[in-house]
Each structure stands twice: as C-alpha cells, then as structure tokens.
N, C-alpha and C positions, 0 to 999 in steps of 0.2 A: 426540423428534421434532425435526428440523432445521426452525427457523422462520424464520431469517433468514442472508444471507450478507453479509459484510463485505469490503470490498476496499481494498488499498492503491491509491494512486492512480498515481504516477510509477513505470514499469516494470513495472506490472501490467494496469491499465486503458488508461493513456495511454503511449504510446512517446515519452517525453521524454529517452530515454537519450543521444541525440546533443546535445541542449539542454543538459542537466545536466553532461556530459561537457566541452563546449565552455566552458560557464560557469566550471567549476573551473579548466580549462587556462588561460582567459585571466586568472582571478585570478592563478593561481601564476606564470605566465610574465610577464605584462605588469605587474601590480601588486605582486607580491612579489618578483619576479625570481629565482625557484626553479625548478629542474629536478624533476619529480615524475613518477615511473613511471605508465603507464596503469593498472597494477593497484593502484596506492595510490589513485588517483581513484576507480576503481570501487569500492573498498571503503568509501568514503565515500557511497555511495548508500544511501538509504533511513533515514537519520538526520536529526534536525533540524539545519539549516545550523549554527546557533550551536555545537552540539556538535562538529562537523565542525572548524569553525574554531578552535575552543579548542586544538586539538592543534597549532596552528602560531602563535598569538599570545594573549596575555592579554587584549589589548583587540581584540575582534573587530568593533567597530562600523563602522570604514571598510571592512574587508574585505567585511562584509554588504552593505553599500552598493553596493560595486563589483560583487560577484556577481549582486545582484539587479537592478541597472541594466541588465547585459549580458542577465540571464536574461529580464527582462521585456519589453525591446526586440526580442526575437528569438523569444519565445514562439509567437506565433500562426503564424509561418512555419515553424517547426522540429517542433511537436508533430504526432504521428501516431498513428492508431488501431492497435492491435494487430489482426490478422486474427481474426474472429469474436467480437469482444467483444460488438458489440450483439447479435448472434444468440443469444449465452448469455445476455444479461440478458434478453432477449425470453423466452425459454424458462424461465428461472428464475421470473420473475414470473408466467408463465402457471401455473406450479405453486403458485402461492400464496405463495411465499417474499418476505420483506421483504429490501430492498437498501439497504447503506448504503457510505459511502466512510469510511475511518479513514487519514488522511494526516499526514505531517508537514510538508506544504506550507500555508502560510498560507491563510486562509479565501477571500480575495480572489483569489489566483491559482488556488486549488483549483477554485474556481467558473468561473473563466475558462476553465480547461482543459477542464471539463466542457462547457462553452457552446461552446467551439471545435470539440470532438468530436461534439456533438449529443447528448450523453448525459444532460444534466440531468435530464430527466423521469424516468428509471429510479430514481434514488436518493431515498428518503425521508429520510435523514439524512447530513449531511456532517460529519465529526468531524476538528477541526484542532487545532494546537497552543494556539489561542485557547479551546479548548472545556472543556479540563481542566488543573487544576494540574500534574499529571504527565502525561507522555505516553510513546509507544512508547519503550523495549520494555516499560514497566509496564503492567499491566492496564486503568487507568482509562479509556482511550479506548472500550474494549469495553464496559466497565459503562455509560458514557455513552450509547454508541449504543443498547444494549438498553434502556435506561431510556426514552429518546426514542422508541424503537420500539413502546413500549407495555407496558414492563416485561418484555420477554423474558427468560428464563433464559439467562445466558452460556453454558451447557452446550449449548443448543439453536442454537448459531450456529456458522458457518463463518467463519474468517478466512483470506483468501487474500492473499498477498503475494509479493515478489520478493527480500525482504530479511531477514536475521536478526532484525532489530527487528520485523518482521510477526509472524514465527512466535513469537518470544518473548513478545510481547504476547498473542497467541492462546492459548497455552499456559498462561501464568499466568492468564488469564481464566478457562480451564476449557473454552475453545471447541475446534473442531477445527479445526486448521491445516493448511492447504495451500500448498505453495511452488510457484511456477511455474518451469518448468525454463529458460524463456528470459531469464532474470534476466543482467544483466551481472556480477554478483557471481559469484565462483567457487563452483561446485555444492558443493564439498566443505565451504566456510564456511557456506552455509545449511543443510547437513545436519547441522552440529554444533549448530545450534538445535533439531534434532529434530521436523520437520515430521511431522504424521501420514501426509500423503500429499502427492505430487508430479504436477502436471498439465503436460502439454505445450501445452494449449490450455483456455481458459476453458470452451469447450463442453464439456469432459469433466466439468464441476461438474455437469451436469445427472444424468447416469448416476450418478456418485459418491454424490449426495446421496440420489437413489432408494434406492440400495442400502444407504447408512446408514440411512435410515428404514425400509427392509424389516426389517433387523436389528434394529433398536430394538422394532419392532412385534412380532416374534418373541419377543424376551426378555420383553416385557411380558405376552404371553399365557401365558407359562410360570410368572408370578409367581403 
C-alpha cells in the first residue's frame, strides 16, 4: 500500500521556473559572457547546481556565488504556487499519507520556499543535498526520507517530480514515479527516464493513489 508521497520542490510544488531561468541567464550573460539557448538552460533544471556548472567550468565556486546571490535576492518576489498544490496536499494528508520533500535545493532555501508559499506544515521531512552523501538521481534521498518517516518501505512511496533526476531517483529506489506535465524540461526528455505515470495537476494524485492501493489490495486478497 502507498503510505507516503515525496515531492520535488522547484518546478513541482513551487513555481520557481522564472526565478531559476533568470538566475542562469544572468550568470551566463552577465558573469560568463556566454550566449546560451533557452532549451539548454531548461535542461539544467532539476539537478544540483554544482553539477550543472561543472559542464561549463572546472572551478565553480565564483559561479555558484553569483547564481545564488541573484537567486536569493529575488526569491521571495518571484516564487509562485502552482494551481491546486495546497488542495492536493490537504486531500493526501486527509487520506493518512505522509508527505515529504526531496529536493536538490539547499536546506535553508528549500525551507524558505515552503515558508514563502505557506506550505511548511504539510511536510514531515525535507531532504536536501545536505541530508545524504549521494543525491538525485541516486536513490539515497528516498531511502533517507523513508527512514525519517518511520521506516516506510520505499516500494510504498510515490516520488513526484518535473525532471529526469526525480524520476530516476524514484525508479532506482523502487518507488512509484510520477512526472508532472507542466515541467519546463522537454516532455520527451522526462519520458526517457521512464516515469510510471504522468499527471497534469497534483490533485490527480489523490485518485491515482486510491487506484494503486485498490489494485494492491486486490492482489493481496488473491495470495
């Protein structure tokens, strides 16, 4: 039975697409004096910042400082909620499901995002790059979340995200992976990661999980 739902943050729960895009654009154009296509910028969404920047420089320290300075100074003005997110979280919690965040965002900024959106109270755990030695797309963040949620079996979790890293993390942990269709990343790129399901709106998770648990109950009754 599905017992917990884990969410990526940026691009899934929090609409920070414009903020992240503009942070990269300013970094490339103003700091690095590079012209980078929008599609290339969007391809960087969802992975740890250092991993992204290592594609462009061996020493990423100054680049990370520049990116974070712009991102943090504009964060509260540019972050937005996606439609239906809080409604979905309320309904999922009413069903007795435990909820958590698994994000590539640093802990301080992740919690700041949740506070800005008024969503902190819904999540029992927030897993960030500081939480585990290995992060997405490896399965360790989901293992850690399951441990902190009381020892839930990863197979009884759903991982929801807008990027390939989220889907690969879920699949490798044995969780049910769900991709959101409103990602800024090209849909075909996400499909290559082989999500089990795709939703257009997080409110669809309520019915999806109900269906999954009904199917599992029937399978159990035949054993």
